[in-house]
C-alpha angles and dihedrals in degrees: 000000000000093000092046092054092049093049092049090049092051091049092048092051090049093064093093089058090059094053121099090206112106092211120092111264101182147024131216119204136166148178135208132185136166143144151226105227138185121192106225098180141004142074130256106266139165092249119126097231114121098255101024094102093059125087123233114284093024111144137175148116126284134188102211098179141001117173139180121195130184123195116193121200113212088174136322093293104034125063137163125213128203128172141170128195141190128196142157094266099054108075139166117197088349094305130111107265142189126253134187107244103163130034116145146130120233128202106196118207092014079151120008112294092355137101131212116211134187128187137033108343145147113290122233090239093097112324101064093031126076096266101090093035096056096035091052099186106089086136090066100040140342121258118272094260093047096043094052099043102252092141147334129279094226138025139176115246146076125303139185116199134164152119137264139179131077093290097022089258091149126065140173145185126202119179140169114197145159090257092223100104110211094347109112094225131125134188139155089274117091136183123234121205131187135168137171129192137186132197120212130188091356092279108048118086133189127185135179121192136181137170137181128200123186123208147177121285090021091292096146127151138196131193134201126191134176134192135195116179145162118209121181136154093270107032145011130203128177140180118196127175124186131187132183133193115204112188118212089358098143120026092327092308122118120247118209116191115192131186143160137188135205114193140158148171133214123196114224104175132024133181119247092236125119093268094046089230116207119246105171129020133175118213138179140178141189124193130187117199129182111182090205120015087178090080129044100181105065140040131025136283118218130223113196123193126182128173137161153136121270111210116189110189093164132023110280093003119110134184109193123185105193145160121232117198136172121184123192128212122191113231095203128084088248090077093213112195125228123183116249120244109233120175132176115210145178107207123200119201132172137166123207 
């Protein structure tokens, strides 16, 4: 499977070489990020957080994502997208493996200022919304909805997305998908996504998002998410809450995970070039996560803190010393203690 994907990707990227047109007909891009990490505190547990399985004093290097993406231009309104990815989670026979994460066809201006897409594509939950764009540090940690399992980054289906307004200050996403992410599984139950965003005063952003996924045995779920952010040339700040209702999730009882994040970035040093390119940024983030807000007498809530320095010696190349911390608080009257996970990291991130 891995070799087949790689061969198909090479053949797909070779299409421009077969064209007699002298104009470019495609673009190849990629991204890579990984870390050196040292676990300062915490025990090895069965929790799903990134470093929970490691014992205290564990250290090493990890490649958390490497991705290649090819966009083929049939003409100014029709494009095809194909992408493969490798990361530390996806493994075959214990080895890091490749997956297909993007394979879709886009019809631009199917209606004015809007595109129609069909295939495997990013979902509006956080990728095609404003969340990742304003946050800006996916290389350091996933967004709050992604990190805590409120949805999938990709899905197979059909999507309409676009902008409207005099200065494109309004935008929307509407998608119908299988709701299975990268799992090649279909059923009569589909997932419906919708989001709407608005830009004010050139720097203030608002977004509202909702989805609904039906399921067998009345096990449906719906998700709501909001976003309020300010993004300027010198600093960024964002507040994002997310709530999910899972019907019949546990023994016929609903489960209601809830989370929110507050994060921001401040630029300290810029170049004196035309683009005022950033050289050094400070960033920080706090997340609150309750796996089930429907009960207040069992389980743990999580407090996540991440902060660091983003050093950009070359365009699209980042060296990011940062601290990654998760603290746990027992919701019951027993006040059960659980050691915090504290990890020091140096993250490397580049785009090409």
